[in-house]
C-alpha positions in Angstrom: 116.6 95.1 63.4 112.1 95.6 62.3 113.5 96.0 58.8 114.5 92.4 59.1 110.8 91.8 60.2 109.0 89.6 57.4 111.9 90.7 54.4 110.9 91.9 51.7 113.0 90.0 50.0 112.9 86.3 51.6 109.5 86.8 50.2 111.3 87.5 46.3 113.0 85.4 46.2 110.0 82.7 47.3 107.9 83.8 44.5 110.9 83.7 42.3 111.0 80.2 43.2 106.8 79.5 42.9 107.4 81.1 39.7 109.8 79.4 37.3 108.6 75.8 38.0 105.6 73.6 38.3 103.7 72.6 41.1 103.5 68.8 41.1 100.3 67.7 43.1 100.9 64.1 45.1 98.1 64.1 46.8 94.7 65.5 46.6 92.7 67.3 48.2 90.7 65.6 50.5 93.1 61.6 50.2 94.2 59.7 52.8 98.5 60.3 53.8 99.9 57.2 52.7 102.0 55.7 55.4 99.6 57.2 58.1 95.6 57.1 56.6 93.7 59.1 59.1 95.5 61.5 58.3 93.1 63.8 55.4 94.6 66.1 52.6 92.6 69.3 53.2 94.6 70.8 49.8 96.1 69.7 48.0 99.4 68.7 48.2 102.5 68.7 46.6 106.4 69.5 45.6 107.8 72.5 43.4 108.9 70.0 39.4 112.8 69.4 39.8 113.3 69.2 43.7 111.1 67.1 46.4 112.6 69.2 48.6 110.5 72.6 48.7 106.8 71.4 49.9 103.9 72.8 48.4 100.4 72.9 49.6 98.1 74.4 46.6 94.9 76.1 48.1 91.9 77.1 46.0 92.8 80.5 45.2 94.1 81.6 42.2 97.2 83.4 43.1 100.8 83.3 41.7 103.3 84.8 45.1 103.0 82.6 48.7 101.3 83.6 51.1 103.0 81.8 54.4 104.8 79.2 55.1 104.7 76.2 57.7 108.4 75.6 59.2 107.2 71.8 60.5 109.3 69.5 63.1 109.4 66.0 63.0 111.0 63.3 65.9 109.6 60.2 64.3 111.3 61.4 60.5 113.9 62.9 63.0 113.1 66.4 60.3 112.9 70.0 59.2 110.5 70.5 57.3 109.8 73.9 55.2 106.7 74.3 52.9 105.1 76.4 51.2 101.1 77.3 51.0 100.3 79.1 48.3 97.0 80.1 46.8 95.5 79.2 51.2 92.7 81.2 52.3 92.7 82.0 55.9 90.0 78.7 56.6 92.8 76.3 54.5 96.2 77.5 56.6 93.6 76.5 59.7 93.5 73.3 57.8 96.7 72.9 57.1 97.6 73.8 61.1 94.9 70.9 61.7 96.6 68.4 59.9 99.9 69.4 60.5 99.7 69.6 64.6 96.8 67.1 64.6 99.7 64.0 66.2 102.2 64.3 69.1 104.9 63.8 66.5 104.9 65.9 64.1 104.1 70.2 65.3 104.4 73.1 62.8 103.9 76.7 63.0 103.1 79.5 60.3 104.9 82.7 58.9 102.3 83.9 57.3 103.7 86.9 54.5 103.5 90.7 55.4 101.5 93.4 53.5 103.0 96.1 54.2 106.7 96.5 53.1 109.1 98.0 54.6 110.2 101.4 54.1 112.8 100.9 51.7 111.6 98.6 49.8 109.0 101.4 48.6 109.8 102.5 45.0 108.5 106.0 42.9 
């Protein structure tokens, strides 16, 4: 079961999604949420082009891989969403967690990419 934890193939597929399309920024860092004006975006936020379902928090780091995924449960929308964190440093990750978890109506958890590859994923 340990080999399935932080599965390298999962992150490979996420990276392929990110690298094969553009991020469309709909809310710039510092802008207010269109419906909840007290919520201010800590980093750029948008979605992958040609999708409306794959949401992305785009941080300040120049990277071509996803750093983490966030799973968000929202009782007002009666929804569960997965959002990608791309190019986010540790401080930005914490700010995003605070942003998502600031209301009683939605809560999120962060699943970070592991730093080590499982033994089966290492090749010569």
